[in-house]
Each structure stands twice: as C-alpha cells, then as structure tokens.
C-alpha positions as a Python dict, from the first residue, in 0.01 Angstrom:
ca = {
    (1, 'M'): (0, 0, 0),
    (2, 'W'): (50, 12, -375),
    (3, 'M'): (275, 316, -333),
    (4, 'I'): (498, 114, -99),
    (5, 'C'): (493, -182, -338),
    (6, 'K'): (595, 40, -630),
    (7, 'K'): (866, 202, -416),
    (8, 'E'): (1013, -140, -331),
    (9, 'W'): (1007, -245, -695),
    (10, 'N'): (1168, 74, -823),
    (11, 'Q'): (1427, 78, -545),
    (12, 'F'): (1533, -278, -621),
    (13, 'F'): (1561, -236, -996),
    (14, 'S'): (1735, 101, -968),
    (15, 'S'): (2049, -81, -855),
    (16, 'I'): (2287, -275, -1078),
    (17, 'T'): (2312, -525, -792),
    (18, 'A'): (1952, -630, -863),
    (19, 'Y'): (2028, -726, -1221),
    (20, 'V'): (2348, -905, -1118),
    (21, 'A'): (2156, -1104, -855),
    (22, 'L'): (1885, -1206, -1102),
    (23, 'I'): (2140, -1299, -1369),
    (24, 'I'): (2331, -1513, -1118),
    (25, 'F'): (2001, -1674, -1014),
    (26, 'L'): (1916, -1772, -1371),
    (27, 'L'): (2274, -1869, -1453),
    (28, 'L'): (2306, -2100, -1154),
    (29, 'N'): (1980, -2271, -1240),
    (30, 'G'): (2080, -2303, -1606),
    (31, 'L'): (2418, -2454, -1522),
    (32, 'F'): (2268, -2690, -1269),
    (33, 'L'): (1994, -2810, -1504),
    (34, 'F'): (2173, -2832, -1837),
    (35, 'V'): (2552, -2838, -1781),
    (36, 'F'): (2649, -3019, -1460),
    (37, 'P'): (2633, -3392, -1549),
    (38, 'D'): (2504, -3514, -1211),
    (39, 'S'): (2198, -3290, -1225),
    (40, 'S'): (2145, -3226, -1596),
    (41, 'M'): (1786, -3289, -1700),
    (42, 'L'): (1916, -3409, -2036),
    (43, 'N'): (2072, -3714, -1870),
    (44, 'F'): (1755, -3844, -1707),
    (45, 'G'): (1612, -4006, -2020),
    (46, 'Y'): (1267, -3870, -1949),
    (47, 'A'): (1107, -3528, -1907),
    (48, 'T'): (1137, -3403, -1550),
    (49, 'L'): (1194, -3070, -1378),
    (50, 'T'): (1254, -3235, -1041),
    (51, 'P'): (1623, -3126, -1027),
    (52, 'F'): (1517, -2764, -1081),
    (53, 'F'): (1248, -2769, -812),
    (54, 'D'): (1487, -2941, -570),
    (55, 'F'): (1766, -2690, -635),
    (56, 'V'): (1592, -2353, -668),
    (57, 'P'): (1475, -2329, -302),
    (58, 'W'): (1839, -2327, -197),
    (59, 'V'): (1907, -2034, -430),
    (60, 'L'): (1597, -1851, -307),
    (61, 'L'): (1713, -1911, 49),
    (62, 'F'): (1995, -1663, -18),
    (63, 'L'): (1839, -1449, -291),
    (64, 'I'): (1529, -1351, -93),
    (65, 'P'): (1715, -1229, 219),
    (66, 'T'): (1931, -1027, -21),
    (67, 'I'): (1615, -857, -148),
    (68, 'T'): (1449, -806, 192),
    (69, 'M'): (1754, -707, 398),
    (70, 'R'): (1719, -344, 290),
    (71, 'S'): (1342, -324, 316),
    (72, 'L'): (1333, -186, 669),
    (73, 'A'): (1693, -193, 793),
    (74, 'D'): (1795, 59, 527),
    (75, 'E'): (1492, 274, 607),
    (76, 'Y'): (1598, 286, 973),
    (77, 'K'): (1960, 362, 889),
    (78, 'S'): (1891, 637, 634),
    (79, 'G'): (1619, 800, 841),
    (80, 'T'): (1354, 761, 570),
    (81, 'F'): (1148, 545, 804),
    (82, 'E'): (1059, 858, 1001),
    (83, 'L'): (929, 1006, 676),
    (84, 'L'): (729, 690, 605),
    (85, 'K'): (561, 724, 944),
    (86, 'T'): (419, 1059, 834),
    (87, 'W'): (246, 901, 533),
    (88, 'P'): (-129, 838, 569),
    (89, 'I'): (-78, 462, 571),
    (90, 'K'): (-137, 203, 841),
    (91, 'P'): (152, -19, 961),
    (92, 'A'): (-21, -329, 825),
    (93, 'A'): (-50, -172, 479),
    (94, 'L'): (315, -65, 495),
    (95, 'V'): (427, -419, 577),
    (96, 'F'): (204, -580, 316),
    (97, 'G'): (318, -328, 54),
    (98, 'K'): (680, -422, 117),
    (99, 'F'): (588, -792, 113),
    (100, 'L'): (402, -754, -215),
    (101, 'G'): (689, -558, -372),
    (102, 'A'): (939, -833, -286),
    (103, 'F'): (692, -1102, -397),
    (104, 'L'): (651, -940, -740),
    (105, 'I'): (1031, -927, -775),
    (106, 'I'): (1049, -1303, -712),
    (107, 'I'): (772, -1364, -966),
    (108, 'A'): (974, -1160, -1216),
    (109, 'A'): (1275, -1383, -1140),
    (110, 'L'): (1076, -1705, -1180),
    (111, 'I'): (898, -1618, -1505),
    (112, 'P'): (1213, -1669, -1721),
    (113, 'T'): (1252, -2018, -1571),
    (114, 'L'): (941, -2123, -1763),
    (115, 'V'): (1183, -2148, -2056),
    (116, 'Y'): (1324, -2460, -1888),
    (117, 'A'): (980, -2624, -1895),
    (118, 'F'): (915, -2531, -2259),
    (119, 'S'): (1266, -2643, -2360),
    (120, 'L'): (1232, -2977, -2187),
    (121, 'Q'): (888, -3032, -2333),
    (122, 'H'): (1030, -2966, -2680),
    (123, 'L'): (1351, -3169, -2640),
    (124, 'S'): (1199, -3470, -2470),
    (125, 'S'): (1148, -3777, -2686),
    (126, 'S'): (987, -3989, -2413),
    (127, 'G'): (668, -3795, -2356),
    (128, 'G'): (587, -3457, -2212),
    (129, 'L'): (617, -3316, -1865),
    (130, 'D'): (377, -3399, -1587),
    (131, 'I'): (181, -3074, -1615),
    (132, 'G'): (2, -3120, -1282),
    (133, 'A'): (326, -3174, -1092),
    (134, 'T'): (493, -2883, -1274),
    (135, 'I'): (211, -2642, -1191),
    (136, 'G'): (205, -2771, -833),
    (137, 'S'): (580, -2720, -803),
    (138, 'Y'): (556, -2360, -923),
    (139, 'I'): (274, -2297, -674),
    (140, 'G'): (499, -2452, -410),
    (141, 'L'): (780, -2216, -508),
    (142, 'L'): (550, -1915, -476),
    (143, 'L'): (430, -2027, -132),
    (144, 'L'): (787, -2099, -22),
    (145, 'S'): (897, -1759, -153),
    (146, 'G'): (616, -1591, 40),
    (147, 'A'): (734, -1762, 359),
    (148, 'F'): (1098, -1664, 298),
    (149, 'I'): (999, -1303, 220),
    (150, 'S'): (798, -1269, 540),
    (151, 'I'): (1092, -1409, 739),
    (152, 'G'): (1332, -1171, 566),
    (153, 'L'): (1109, -871, 639),
    (154, 'A'): (1083, -970, 1004),
    (155, 'A'): (1463, -998, 1026),
    (156, 'S'): (1501, -658, 860),
    (157, 'S'): (1255, -501, 1104),
    (158, 'F'): (1478, -581, 1403),
    (159, 'T'): (1792, -396, 1295),
    (160, 'N'): (1935, -104, 1098),
    (161, 'N'): (2226, -319, 977),
    (162, 'T'): (2156, -479, 639),
    (163, 'V'): (2426, -745, 684),
    (164, 'V'): (2275, -854, 1015),
    (165, 'A'): (1931, -856, 851),
    (166, 'F'): (2062, -1079, 570),
    (167, 'I'): (2238, -1325, 802),
    (168, 'A'): (1941, -1347, 1040),
    (169, 'G'): (1691, -1386, 755),
    (170, 'A'): (1895, -1652, 576),
    (171, 'F'): (1955, -1841, 902),
    (172, 'V'): (1587, -1855, 999),
    (173, 'C'): (1491, -1951, 642),
    (174, 'F'): (1748, -2230, 649),
    (175, 'M'): (1634, -2361, 987),
    (176, 'L'): (1266, -2361, 892),
    (177, 'Y'): (1338, -2510, 550),
    (178, 'I'): (1566, -2798, 644),
    (179, 'G'): (1626, -2776, 1021),
    (180, 'F'): (1322, -2977, 1123),
    (181, 'D'): (1409, -3243, 864),
    (182, 'A'): (1750, -3285, 1027),
    (183, 'L'): (1598, -3281, 1375),
    (184, 'S'): (1345, -3551, 1286),
    (185, 'K'): (1626, -3786, 1183),
    (186, 'L'): (1784, -3790, 1529),
    (187, 'P'): (1771, -4140, 1682),
    (188, 'I'): (1581, -4012, 1985),
    (189, 'F'): (1280, -3926, 1767),
    (190, 'S'): (1298, -4226, 1532),
    (191, 'G'): (967, -4410, 1505),
    (192, 'T'): (789, -4181, 1750),
    (193, 'L'): (783, -3809, 1679),
    (194, 'D'): (994, -3797, 1362),
    (195, 'Y'): (698, -3752, 1124),
    (196, 'Y'): (539, -3476, 1333),
    (197, 'I'): (867, -3290, 1372),
    (198, 'E'): (929, -3314, 997),
    (199, 'M'): (580, -3166, 940),
    (200, 'L'): (692, -2846, 1114),
    (201, 'G'): (943, -2773, 837),
    (202, 'I'): (882, -2578, 517),
    (203, 'N'): (1042, -2847, 301),
    (204, 'F'): (784, -3108, 404),
    (205, 'H'): (494, -2893, 283),
    (206, 'Y'): (684, -2767, -22),
    (207, 'Q'): (746, -3125, -135),
    (208, 'S'): (381, -3209, -70),
    (209, 'V'): (255, -2925, -291),
    (210, 'S'): (513, -3012, -557),
    (211, 'R'): (347, -3348, -615),
    (212, 'G'): (67, -3163, -790),
    (213, 'V'): (-203, -3222, -530),
    (214, 'I'): (-288, -2909, -333),
    (215, 'D'): (-370, -3006, 26),
    (216, 'T'): (-544, -2743, 239),
    (217, 'R'): (-313, -2835, 529),
    (218, 'D'): (-14, -2725, 325),
    (219, 'L'): (-185, -2398, 230),
    (220, 'V'): (-278, -2332, 594),
    (221, 'Y'): (81, -2400, 699),
    (222, 'F'): (229, -2152, 453),
    (223, 'F'): (-30, -1885, 530),
    (224, 'V'): (31, -1924, 904),
    (225, 'I'): (407, -1884, 852),
    (226, 'I'): (360, -1580, 628),
    (227, 'F'): (113, -1398, 850),
    (228, 'F'): (303, -1483, 1169),
    (229, 'F'): (624, -1321, 1048),
    (230, 'L'): (437, -1028, 890),
    (231, 'F'): (266, -978, 1227),
    (232, 'I'): (607, -968, 1398),
    (233, 'T'): (724, -715, 1140),
    (234, 'Q'): (418, -499, 1201),
    (235, 'K'): (471, -508, 1578),
    (236, 'N'): (834, -403, 1540),
    (237, 'I'): (733, -114, 1314),
    (238, 'I'): (471, 7, 1561),
    (239, 'Q'): (725, 3, 1844),
    (240, 'R'): (974, 214, 1648),
}
C-alpha cells in the first residue's frame, strides 16, 4: 500500500503541471481572500476565515479530479495496470494506496493556507480567530477532500480516458456537493422533505463540521461516502 502511495506522490510531483496546479490553487485563494473587495477578509472588520472556507471547496471540486483523473485511467491506457496486477498486493490495498497518495497531496496543498490564519490573527485588531471553528473547518476540508478523492478514483476506474475521468469526477463531486441543496429548494419539497434532501448533500455536513462541533452523524456520512466510492473502485479493478 505504501509503495502505491509513494508512487502516486512521486508521479504527481514529477510533472510541472502539479506545481502549476498548486500555485494556481494558492493564488486563487490569496486573491479571493485579500484582493477582491467583495470577499476580502480585510474588509470584514473582524477576524474570520469564513470566505476562505466557503470558497476553497469550489477550487477543490476541480483540483481533486485533476489529481485523480490519471490514477487509474492512465494506468489502463499505458498498460502499466497489467504490471500492477502482478504485484503482491490486494485490490483493496491498491485502491487505498492511491487514495492515501492523493490525500497527502491535498494535505500538502492545504498546509500553506495556514498562513492565512496566522496572518489574520496577526492583522486583526478586534480579537483573534475562533480557534474551534477554524480547526473544525480544516477538519471539514479534509473530510470533504476525502469524499472528492474517492469519487475521483471511482470515476477514473471506469475509463482509460483521463478527460472523461476528470469530467465525470468533477460532475459527481458537484452534484453531491451542491446538487441536493438545489433540489431541496424546489417548491414541491418546501416544508416537507427539503431538510432531509439537503442532508444528503456534502455541503450540509461540511457546513456542520465547520461550525467547530464535530457531530458523529457528519463523520459517519463522510466515511460512508468515502468507503462507498472506494468499494466501487475496488470492484472495477477486480473486474479488469
């Protein structure tokens, strides 16, 4: 498993595209949080990272499928998947190794964003950040990233075309993130099933964790999503 994880890490960072993607990720967040007047944290008058935690899932929605689209689709296309099948490793370990490799890449991308928290804490004249909410929001980002990664891997396991894997992964991530929110707002569900439909979406549970109170129902939701899509990925690998 660790061999697969290391392979994913090295493969990602061996490409200039990886560094460009991470730079764009940090640049977009920096511009959104400090430059654009409508979202600049400096214009709020108090210390808050809410704009960052509201914005970054949308960036991850595209960044993560970019990372995962090659995980299996490229292996199929290049023929290296046949070589992987000869390794003394179980399909579940192969899938989890690829998941862990992508997860560590996302952690590496999020670590520099801690600068935003330290900067805001230093610049704020109206009191410090809500540490509990900030920690909860970062935990929420990690859980959300895990869900997006598992979806991206599942999408990549269906095809040998990386573009198709990206589009499918991003689409499913989008639908699970915000689709149920939109569906719950339809007049037909208003006042009856709207809350329960909204609960099916990733955003509902992400926002819940971001408040700084970790509810076991939110953890169960994310773990179910992650393991469900990893299970699909494993089944597709076995059938290859």
